[in-house]
ZADO-1210 file (C-alpha; in nm, 4 decimals, padded with zeros to 6 digits):
<atoms>
<atom x="-13.4124" y="02.4529" z="-04.6222" code="UNK" pos="1"/>
<atom x="-13.0561" y="02.4049" z="-04.7260" code="UNK" pos="2"/>
<atom x="-12.9575" y="02.0596" z="-04.8403" code="UNK" pos="3"/>
<atom x="-12.6373" y="01.9025" z="-04.7269" code="UNK" pos="4"/>
<atom x="-12.3968" y="01.8860" z="-05.0176" code="UNK" pos="5"/>
<atom x="-12.1335" y="01.6160" z="-05.0474" code="UNK" pos="6"/>
<atom x="-11.8363" y="01.7156" z="-05.2560" code="UNK" pos="7"/>
<atom x="-11.7522" y="01.4463" z="-05.5106" code="UNK" pos="8"/>
<atom x="-11.3825" y="01.5235" z="-05.4925" code="UNK" pos="9"/>
<atom x="-11.3612" y="01.3874" z="-05.1396" code="UNK" pos="10"/>
<atom x="-11.4597" y="01.0377" z="-05.2454" code="UNK" pos="11"/>
<atom x="-11.2383" y="01.0579" z="-05.5513" code="UNK" pos="12"/>
<atom x="-10.9449" y="01.1707" z="-05.3411" code="UNK" pos="13"/>
<atom x="-11.0032" y="00.8912" z="-05.0906" code="UNK" pos="14"/>
<atom x="-11.0244" y="00.6401" z="-05.3736" code="UNK" pos="15"/>
<atom x="-10.6965" y="00.7642" z="-05.5198" code="UNK" pos="16"/>
<atom x="-10.5269" y="00.7486" z="-05.1812" code="UNK" pos="17"/>
<atom x="-10.6662" y="00.3992" z="-05.1209" code="UNK" pos="18"/>
<atom x="-10.5465" y="00.2877" z="-05.4641" code="UNK" pos="19"/>
<atom x="-10.1984" y="00.4274" z="-05.3984" code="UNK" pos="20"/>
<atom x="-10.1743" y="00.2564" z="-05.0591" code="UNK" pos="21"/>
<atom x="-10.2956" y="-00.0700" z="-05.2113" code="UNK" pos="22"/>
<atom x="-10.0424" y="-00.0450" z="-05.4926" code="UNK" pos="23"/>
<atom x="-09.7565" y="00.0176" z="-05.2483" code="UNK" pos="24"/>
<atom x="-09.8665" y="-00.2708" z="-05.0258" code="UNK" pos="25"/>
<atom x="-09.8908" y="-00.5104" z="-05.3214" code="UNK" pos="26"/>
<atom x="-09.5520" y="-00.3954" z="-05.4510" code="UNK" pos="27"/>
<atom x="-09.3939" y="-00.4690" z="-05.1134" code="UNK" pos="28"/>
<atom x="-09.5577" y="-00.8137" z="-05.1092" code="UNK" pos="29"/>
<atom x="-09.4085" y="-00.8969" z="-05.4482" code="UNK" pos="30"/>
<atom x="-09.0733" y="-00.7545" z="-05.3377" code="UNK" pos="31"/>
<atom x="-09.0816" y="-00.9849" z="-05.0351" code="UNK" pos="32"/>
<atom x="-09.1683" y="-01.2797" z="-05.2605" code="UNK" pos="33"/>
<atom x="-08.8761" y="-01.2056" z="-05.4933" code="UNK" pos="34"/>
<atom x="-08.6364" y="-01.1569" z="-05.2013" code="UNK" pos="35"/>
<atom x="-08.7292" y="-01.4927" z="-05.0467" code="UNK" pos="36"/>
<atom x="-08.6916" y="-01.6552" z="-05.3874" code="UNK" pos="37"/>
<atom x="-08.3410" y="-01.5091" z="-05.4248" code="UNK" pos="38"/>
<atom x="-08.2348" y="-01.6118" z="-05.0753" code="UNK" pos="39"/>
<atom x="-08.3309" y="-01.9706" z="-05.1561" code="UNK" pos="40"/>
<atom x="-08.0848" y="-01.9671" z="-05.4472" code="UNK" pos="41"/>
<atom x="-07.7561" y="-01.8295" z="-05.3051" code="UNK" pos="42"/>
<atom x="-07.5819" y="-01.8730" z="-05.6412" code="UNK" pos="43"/>
<atom x="-07.7905" y="-01.5827" z="-05.7714" code="UNK" pos="44"/>
<atom x="-07.5703" y="-01.3555" z="-05.5576" code="UNK" pos="45"/>
<atom x="-07.2428" y="-01.4694" z="-05.7142" code="UNK" pos="46"/>
<atom x="-07.2345" y="-01.1854" z="-05.9663" code="UNK" pos="47"/>
<atom x="-07.2750" y="-00.9128" z="-05.7036" code="UNK" pos="48"/>
<atom x="-07.0227" y="-01.0688" z="-05.4650" code="UNK" pos="49"/>
<atom x="-06.7451" y="-01.1812" z="-05.6988" code="UNK" pos="50"/>
<atom x="-06.7625" y="-00.9135" z="-05.9688" code="UNK" pos="51"/>
<atom x="-06.6917" y="-00.6153" z="-05.7381" code="UNK" pos="52"/>
<atom x="-06.3943" y="-00.7990" z="-05.5886" code="UNK" pos="53"/>
<atom x="-06.2544" y="-00.8973" z="-05.9292" code="UNK" pos="54"/>
<atom x="-06.2998" y="-00.5562" z="-06.0907" code="UNK" pos="55"/>
<atom x="-06.1633" y="-00.3654" z="-05.7919" code="UNK" pos="56"/>
<atom x="-05.8484" y="-00.5756" z="-05.7733" code="UNK" pos="57"/>
<atom x="-05.7986" y="-00.5927" z="-06.1494" code="UNK" pos="58"/>
<atom x="-05.8384" y="-00.2228" z="-06.2291" code="UNK" pos="59"/>
<atom x="-05.6547" y="-00.1052" z="-05.9181" code="UNK" pos="60"/>
<atom x="-05.3410" y="-00.3085" z="-05.9776" code="UNK" pos="61"/>
<atom x="-05.3435" y="-00.2884" z="-06.3592" code="UNK" pos="62"/>
<atom x="-05.4130" y="00.0839" z="-06.4022" code="UNK" pos="63"/>
<atom x="-05.3324" y="00.2404" z="-06.0650" code="UNK" pos="64"/>
<atom x="-04.9723" y="00.3271" z="-06.1425" code="UNK" pos="65"/>
<atom x="-05.0346" y="00.4270" z="-06.5035" code="UNK" pos="66"/>
<atom x="-05.3349" y="00.6518" z="-06.4386" code="UNK" pos="67"/>
<atom x="-05.2606" y="00.8109" z="-06.1008" code="UNK" pos="68"/>
<atom x="-04.8972" y="00.7273" z="-06.0323" code="UNK" pos="69"/>
<atom x="-04.9730" y="00.4994" z="-05.7389" code="UNK" pos="70"/>
<atom x="-05.2423" y="00.2678" z="-05.6105" code="UNK" pos="71"/>
<atom x="-05.3117" y="00.4971" z="-05.3148" code="UNK" pos="72"/>
<atom x="-05.3807" y="00.7954" z="-05.5409" code="UNK" pos="73"/>
<atom x="-05.5913" y="00.5820" z="-05.7761" code="UNK" pos="74"/>
<atom x="-05.8307" y="00.4498" z="-05.5104" code="UNK" pos="75"/>
<atom x="-06.0343" y="00.7757" z="-05.4817" code="UNK" pos="76"/>
<atom x="-06.0838" y="00.7508" z="-05.8581" code="UNK" pos="77"/>
<atom x="-06.1565" y="00.3808" z="-05.8983" code="UNK" pos="78"/>
<atom x="-06.3749" y="00.3071" z="-05.5927" code="UNK" pos="79"/>
<atom x="-06.6580" y="00.5448" z="-05.6954" code="UNK" pos="80"/>
<atom x="-06.6221" y="00.4170" z="-06.0526" code="UNK" pos="81"/>
<atom x="-06.6500" y="00.0524" z="-05.9477" code="UNK" pos="82"/>
<atom x="-06.9422" y="00.1387" z="-05.7192" code="UNK" pos="83"/>
<atom x="-07.1509" y="00.2870" z="-05.9999" code="UNK" pos="84"/>
<atom x="-07.0376" y="00.0236" z="-06.2497" code="UNK" pos="85"/>
<atom x="-07.1591" y="-00.2420" z="-06.0068" code="UNK" pos="86"/>
<atom x="-07.4946" y="-00.0671" z="-05.9778" code="UNK" pos="87"/>
<atom x="-07.5350" y="-00.0487" z="-06.3553" code="UNK" pos="88"/>
<atom x="-07.4342" y="-00.4137" z="-06.3957" code="UNK" pos="89"/>
<atom x="-07.6811" y="-00.5228" z="-06.1282" code="UNK" pos="90"/>
<atom x="-07.9613" y="-00.3237" z="-06.2899" code="UNK" pos="91"/>
<atom x="-07.8933" y="-00.4869" z="-06.6282" code="UNK" pos="92"/>
<atom x="-07.9075" y="-00.8285" z="-06.4609" code="UNK" pos="93"/>
<atom x="-08.2412" y="-00.7319" z="-06.3058" code="UNK" pos="94"/>
<atom x="-08.3853" y="-00.6883" z="-06.6543" code="UNK" pos="95"/>
<atom x="-08.2752" y="-01.0363" z="-06.7580" code="UNK" pos="96"/>
<atom x="-08.4191" y="-01.1928" z="-06.4432" code="UNK" pos="97"/>
<atom x="-08.7468" y="-01.0100" z="-06.4956" code="UNK" pos="98"/>
<atom x="-08.7619" y="-01.1503" z="-06.8481" code="UNK" pos="99"/>
<atom x="-08.7151" y="-01.5033" z="-06.7122" code="UNK" pos="100"/>
<atom x="-09.0046" y="-01.4524" z="-06.4703" code="UNK" pos="101"/>
<atom x="-09.2238" y="-01.3012" z="-06.7418" code="UNK" pos="102"/>
<atom x="-09.1800" y="-01.6130" z="-06.9557" code="UNK" pos="103"/>
<atom x="-09.3167" y="-01.8377" z="-06.6808" code="UNK" pos="104"/>
<atom x="-09.6822" y="-01.9322" z="-06.6428" code="UNK" pos="105"/>
<atom x="-09.7034" y="-01.7660" z="-06.3023" code="UNK" pos="106"/>
<atom x="-09.6729" y="-01.4257" z="-06.4714" code="UNK" pos="107"/>
<atom x="-10.0041" y="-01.4855" z="-06.6496" code="UNK" pos="108"/>
<atom x="-10.1628" y="-01.5799" z="-06.3179" code="UNK" pos="109"/>
<atom x="-10.0504" y="-01.2482" z="-06.1717" code="UNK" pos="110"/>
<atom x="-10.2116" y="-01.0630" z="-06.4613" code="UNK" pos="111"/>
<atom x="-10.5423" y="-01.2409" z="-06.3957" code="UNK" pos="112"/>
<atom x="-10.5436" y="-01.1485" z="-06.0263" code="UNK" pos="113"/>
<atom x="-10.7313" y="-00.8391" z="-05.8979" code="UNK" pos="114"/>
<atom x="-10.4134" y="-00.6423" z="-05.8282" code="UNK" pos="115"/>
<atom x="-10.2631" y="-00.3253" z="-05.9680" code="UNK" pos="116"/>
<atom x="-10.0825" y="-00.3836" z="-06.2953" code="UNK" pos="117"/>
<atom x="-09.7557" y="-00.2309" z="-06.1816" code="UNK" pos="118"/>
<atom x="-09.7145" y="-00.4197" z="-05.8522" code="UNK" pos="119"/>
<atom x="-09.5606" y="-00.7477" z="-05.9857" code="UNK" pos="120"/>
<atom x="-09.3176" y="-00.5509" z="-06.2005" code="UNK" pos="121"/>
<atom x="-09.2263" y="-00.2864" z="-05.9429" code="UNK" pos="122"/>
<atom x="-09.2047" y="-00.5471" z="-05.6670" code="UNK" pos="123"/>
<atom x="-08.9574" y="-00.7597" z="-05.8598" code="UNK" pos="124"/>
<atom x="-08.7343" y="-00.4604" z="-05.9311" code="UNK" pos="125"/>
<atom x="-08.7636" y="-00.3270" z="-05.5757" code="UNK" pos="126"/>
<atom x="-08.6418" y="-00.6609" z="-05.4383" code="UNK" pos="127"/>
<atom x="-08.3081" y="-00.5920" z="-05.6074" code="UNK" pos="128"/>
<atom x="-08.2404" y="-00.3186" z="-05.3520" code="UNK" pos="129"/>
<atom x="-08.0881" y="-00.5959" z="-05.1414" code="UNK" pos="130"/>
<atom x="-07.8521" y="-00.6847" z="-05.4269" code="UNK" pos="131"/>
<atom x="-07.7448" y="-00.3222" z="-05.4747" code="UNK" pos="132"/>
<atom x="-07.6781" y="-00.2843" z="-05.1022" code="UNK" pos="133"/>
<atom x="-07.4682" y="-00.6004" z="-05.0827" code="UNK" pos="134"/>
<atom x="-07.2697" y="-00.5124" z="-05.3951" code="UNK" pos="135"/>
<atom x="-07.2027" y="-00.1557" z="-05.2794" code="UNK" pos="136"/>
<atom x="-07.0917" y="-00.2743" z="-04.9371" code="UNK" pos="137"/>
<atom x="-06.8466" y="-00.5201" z="-05.0925" code="UNK" pos="138"/>
<atom x="-06.6959" y="-00.2436" z="-05.3080" code="UNK" pos="139"/>
<atom x="-06.6241" y="-00.0297" z="-05.0021" code="UNK" pos="140"/>
<atom x="-06.4952" y="-00.3265" z="-04.8017" code="UNK" pos="141"/>
<atom x="-06.2480" y="-00.3994" z="-05.0806" code="UNK" pos="142"/>
<atom x="-06.1557" y="-00.0319" z="-05.0952" code="UNK" pos="143"/>
<atom x="-06.0939" y="-00.0242" z="-04.7208" code="UNK" pos="144"/>
<atom x="-05.8727" y="-00.3339" z="-04.7418" code="UNK" pos="145"/>
<atom x="-05.6693" y="-00.1697" z="-05.0187" code="UNK" pos="146"/>
<atom x="-05.6325" y="00.1514" z="-04.8181" code="UNK" pos="147"/>
<atom x="-05.9169" y="00.3766" z="-04.9351" code="UNK" pos="148"/>
<atom x="-06.0443" y="00.6261" z="-04.6785" code="UNK" pos="149"/>
<atom x="-06.3073" y="00.8882" z="-04.7707" code="UNK" pos="150"/>
<atom x="-06.1737" y="01.2333" z="-04.6843" code="UNK" pos="151"/>
<atom x="-06.5224" y="01.3562" z="-04.5949" code="UNK" pos="152"/>
<atom x="-06.5746" y="01.0832" z="-04.3351" code="UNK" pos="153"/>
<atom x="-06.7259" y="00.7377" z="-04.3262" code="UNK" pos="154"/>
<atom x="-07.0796" y="00.8754" z="-04.3087" code="UNK" pos="155"/>
<atom x="-07.0517" y="00.9320" z="-04.6828" code="UNK" pos="156"/>
<atom x="-07.0195" y="00.5566" z="-04.7459" code="UNK" pos="157"/>
<atom x="-07.3817" y="00.4566" z="-04.6671" code="UNK" pos="158"/>
<atom x="-07.5045" y="00.7719" z="-04.8404" code="UNK" pos="159"/>
<atom x="-07.3087" y="00.6743" z="-05.1533" code="UNK" pos="160"/>
<atom x="-07.4506" y="00.3206" z="-05.1412" code="UNK" pos="161"/>
<atom x="-07.8012" y="00.4646" z="-05.1069" code="UNK" pos="162"/>
<atom x="-07.7378" y="00.6945" z="-05.4034" code="UNK" pos="163"/>
<atom x="-07.6064" y="00.4045" z="-05.6132" code="UNK" pos="164"/>
<atom x="-07.9090" y="00.1950" z="-05.5170" code="UNK" pos="165"/>
<atom x="-08.1489" y="00.4674" z="-05.6289" code="UNK" pos="166"/>
<atom x="-07.9656" y="00.5113" z="-05.9589" code="UNK" pos="167"/>
<atom x="-07.9552" y="00.1347" z="-06.0174" code="UNK" pos="168"/>
<atom x="-08.3259" y="00.0953" z="-05.9432" code="UNK" pos="169"/>
<atom x="-08.4148" y="00.3699" z="-06.1893" code="UNK" pos="170"/>
<atom x="-08.1909" y="00.2231" z="-06.4602" code="UNK" pos="171"/>
<atom x="-08.3442" y="-00.1217" z="-06.4063" code="UNK" pos="172"/>
<atom x="-08.6668" y="00.0034" z="-06.5659" code="UNK" pos="173"/>
<atom x="-08.4784" y="00.0831" z="-06.8854" code="UNK" pos="174"/>
<atom x="-08.2990" y="-00.2518" z="-06.8899" code="UNK" pos="175"/>
<atom x="-08.6283" y="-00.4290" z="-06.8161" code="UNK" pos="176"/>
<atom x="-08.7941" y="-00.2689" z="-07.1167" code="UNK" pos="177"/>
<atom x="-08.5229" y="-00.3892" z="-07.3534" code="UNK" pos="178"/>
<atom x="-08.5201" y="-00.7319" z="-07.1879" code="UNK" pos="179"/>
<atom x="-08.8963" y="-00.7691" z="-07.2326" code="UNK" pos="180"/>
<atom x="-08.8608" y="-00.6536" z="-07.5936" code="UNK" pos="181"/>
<atom x="-08.6034" y="-00.9236" z="-07.6702" code="UNK" pos="182"/>
<atom x="-08.7003" y="-01.2439" z="-07.8478" code="UNK" pos="183"/>
<atom x="-08.5427" y="-01.4664" z="-07.5812" code="UNK" pos="184"/>
<atom x="-08.3734" y="-01.4553" z="-07.2425" code="UNK" pos="185"/>
<atom x="-08.0324" y="-01.5004" z="-07.4059" code="UNK" pos="186"/>
<atom x="-08.1003" y="-01.2039" z="-07.6329" code="UNK" pos="187"/>
<atom x="-08.2155" y="-01.0028" z="-07.3316" code="UNK" pos="188"/>
<atom x="-07.8804" y="-01.0654" z="-07.1615" code="UNK" pos="189"/>
<atom x="-07.7025" y="-00.9516" z="-07.4787" code="UNK" pos="190"/>
<atom x="-07.9066" y="-00.6309" z="-07.4875" code="UNK" pos="191"/>
<atom x="-07.8042" y="-00.5622" z="-07.1293" code="UNK" pos="192"/>
<atom x="-07.4356" y="-00.6033" z="-07.2124" code="UNK" pos="193"/>
<atom x="-07.4619" y="-00.3878" z="-07.5251" code="UNK" pos="194"/>
<atom x="-07.6117" y="-00.1029" z="-07.3222" code="UNK" pos="195"/>
<atom x="-07.4088" y="-00.1509" z="-07.0049" code="UNK" pos="196"/>
<atom x="-07.0553" y="-00.1588" z="-07.1465" code="UNK" pos="197"/>
<atom x="-07.0642" y="00.1764" z="-07.3334" code="UNK" pos="198"/>
<atom x="-07.2297" y="00.3448" z="-07.0347" code="UNK" pos="199"/>
<atom x="-06.9604" y="00.2309" z="-06.7916" code="UNK" pos="200"/>
<atom x="-06.6427" y="00.2149" z="-06.9991" code="UNK" pos="201"/>
<atom x="-06.7057" y="00.5306" z="-07.2057" code="UNK" pos="202"/>
<atom x="-06.7139" y="00.7340" z="-06.8867" code="UNK" pos="203"/>
<atom x="-06.4853" y="00.8807" z="-06.6229" code="UNK" pos="204"/>
<atom x="-06.5054" y="00.5618" z="-06.4143" code="UNK" pos="205"/>
<atom x="-06.1501" y="00.4410" z="-06.4720" code="UNK" pos="206"/>
<atom x="-05.9509" y="00.7157" z="-06.6450" code="UNK" pos="207"/>
<atom x="-05.9486" y="01.0926" z="-06.6802" code="UNK" pos="208"/>
<atom x="-06.1665" y="01.1911" z="-06.9761" code="UNK" pos="209"/>
<atom x="-05.9082" y="01.4533" z="-07.0791" code="UNK" pos="210"/>
<atom x="-05.6802" y="01.1692" z="-07.1949" code="UNK" pos="211"/>
<atom x="-05.9422" y="01.0451" z="-07.4439" code="UNK" pos="212"/>
<atom x="-05.9793" y="01.1589" z="-07.8063" code="UNK" pos="213"/>
<atom x="-06.1734" y="01.4857" z="-07.8196" code="UNK" pos="214"/>
<atom x="-06.5089" y="01.3509" z="-07.9407" code="UNK" pos="215"/>
<atom x="-06.4980" y="01.0512" z="-07.7095" code="UNK" pos="216"/>
<atom x="-06.3887" y="01.2643" z="-07.4157" code="UNK" pos="217"/>
<atom x="-06.6722" y="01.5115" z="-07.4786" code="UNK" pos="218"/>
<atom x="-06.9255" y="01.2290" z="-07.4789" code="UNK" pos="219"/>
<atom x="-06.7821" y="01.0760" z="-07.1625" code="UNK" pos="220"/>
<atom x="-06.7618" y="01.4054" z="-06.9749" code="UNK" pos="221"/>
<atom x="-07.0772" y="01.5888" z="-07.0822" code="UNK" pos="222"/>
<atom x="-07.3277" y="01.3460" z="-07.2361" code="UNK" pos="223"/>
<atom x="-07.2907" y="01.0152" z="-07.0560" code="UNK" pos="224"/>
<atom x="-07.5090" y="01.0375" z="-06.7401" code="UNK" pos="225"/>
<atom x="-07.2965" y="00.7724" z="-06.5701" code="UNK" pos="226"/>
<atom x="-07.0032" y="01.0169" z="-06.5637" code="UNK" pos="227"/>
<atom x="-07.2138" y="01.2702" z="-06.3725" code="UNK" pos="228"/>
<atom x="-07.3174" y="00.9965" z="-06.1302" code="UNK" pos="229"/>
<atom x="-06.9580" y="00.8883" z="-06.0658" code="UNK" pos="230"/>
<atom x="-06.8406" y="01.2490" z="-06.0284" code="UNK" pos="231"/>
<atom x="-07.1201" y="01.3085" z="-05.7763" code="UNK" pos="232"/>
<atom x="-07.0051" y="01.0110" z="-05.5667" code="UNK" pos="233"/>
<atom x="-06.6436" y="01.1320" z="-05.5776" code="UNK" pos="234"/>
<atom x="-06.7466" y="01.4783" z="-05.4615" code="UNK" pos="235"/>
<atom x="-06.9511" y="01.3280" z="-05.1807" code="UNK" pos="236"/>
<atom x="-06.6804" y="01.0886" z="-05.0597" code="UNK" pos="237"/>
<atom x="-06.3836" y="01.3218" z="-05.0861" code="UNK" pos="238"/>
<atom x="-06.5409" y="01.6644" z="-05.0223" code="UNK" pos="239"/>
<atom x="-06.8668" y="01.5840" z="-04.8448" code="UNK" pos="240"/>
<atom x="-07.0594" y="01.8055" z="-05.0862" code="UNK" pos="241"/>
<atom x="-07.3552" y="01.7650" z="-05.3196" code="UNK" pos="242"/>
<atom x="-07.2960" y="01.9647" z="-05.6349" code="UNK" pos="243"/>
<atom x="-07.4221" y="02.0046" z="-05.9891" code="UNK" pos="244"/>
<atom x="-07.3164" y="01.6531" z="-06.0883" code="UNK" pos="245"/>
<atom x="-07.5525" y="01.5087" z="-05.8268" code="UNK" pos="246"/>
<atom x="-07.8486" y="01.7038" z="-05.9588" code="UNK" pos="247"/>
<atom x="-07.7548" y="01.6244" z="-06.3197" code="UNK" pos="248"/>
<atom x="-07.7542" y="01.2536" z="-06.2327" code="UNK" pos="249"/>
<atom x="-08.0905" y="01.2825" z="-06.0561" code="UNK" pos="250"/>
<atom x="-08.2400" y="01.4705" z="-06.3507" code="UNK" pos="251"/>
<atom x="-08.1102" y="01.2052" z="-06.5904" code="UNK" pos="252"/>
<atom x="-08.2622" y="00.9100" z="-06.4055" code="UNK" pos="253"/>
<atom x="-08.5921" y="01.0938" z="-06.3571" code="UNK" pos="254"/>
<atom x="-08.6122" y="01.1347" z="-06.7332" code="UNK" pos="255"/>
<atom x="-08.5384" y="00.7626" z="-06.7694" code="UNK" pos="256"/>
<atom x="-08.8188" y="00.6816" z="-06.5245" code="UNK" pos="257"/>
<atom x="-09.0642" y="00.9095" z="-06.7031" code="UNK" pos="258"/>
<atom x="-08.9901" y="00.7385" z="-07.0339" code="UNK" pos="259"/>
<atom x="-08.9407" y="00.3751" z="-06.9409" code="UNK" pos="260"/>
<atom x="-09.1860" y="00.3097" z="-06.6555" code="UNK" pos="261"/>
<atom x="-09.4936" y="00.3394" z="-06.8813" code="UNK" pos="262"/>
<atom x="-09.3155" y="00.1657" z="-07.1708" code="UNK" pos="263"/>
<atom x="-09.2016" y="-00.1242" z="-06.9524" code="UNK" pos="264"/>
<atom x="-09.5430" y="-00.1584" z="-06.7891" code="UNK" pos="265"/>
<atom x="-09.7133" y="-00.1692" z="-07.1277" code="UNK" pos="266"/>
<atom x="-09.4653" y="-00.4236" z="-07.2598" code="UNK" pos="267"/>
<atom x="-09.5064" y="-00.6394" z="-06.9486" code="UNK" pos="268"/>
<atom x="-09.8877" y="-00.6394" z="-06.9498" code="UNK" pos="269"/>
<atom x="-09.9069" y="-00.7209" z="-07.3216" code="UNK" pos="270"/>
<atom x="-09.6930" y="-01.0315" z="-07.2925" code="UNK" pos="271"/>
<atom x="-09.8570" y="-01.3729" z="-07.2822" code="UNK" pos="272"/>
</atoms>
């Protein structure tokens, strides 16, 4: 008589799938909570609504003639640069806001609940997708008002915003780690600025890297991942193509995720 054999891997696989589904569901619940919390405080959106307008106007009219000869010729350079700069700035702000939440008593309550460890953290960062989308839309609205038109067609605009959102979300894990490592919320904000400014200004966002000193230009063109990200957006908007810069940017943020997701999760769970 042959006994019926139950393979243990089936139950293990089902358990893993159930755990993954549960983790995603809990993450979405926390994302919804954070989104509702943000909507109840409209002033929390001031940075993503005013900053893109200010930077677009300031850089366009200050540097347009000097860098490209005219504002019209400068817009294809500056709009992708402002778009990615806005994403990086928003992701650094996400780290500071996460630090503020981690210092509150409710964070300890979340840790005591029977939920996956990553869901409060991932949910909070996922809620910022709304902020990235709003900020990216404002950048392109300002660009349209100033006369920017993507040569590859307007379909590239939402794709570029989606790309910026993905990059910003990945970078937010890095900023969150440094924010959680800081001694205070004020220090966390300083860490964000210290990291954000070199990434955005030592890049090809606003000027041609060939005009920089050799060492600085080499860093901006070949080492800084933000330059690859901006170049990828320019290629998409003006040529409608996805080239090596796109894949270099994706590879860079995947490395950041691989390093900082476990580090940030460990730092978050050990607090309190």
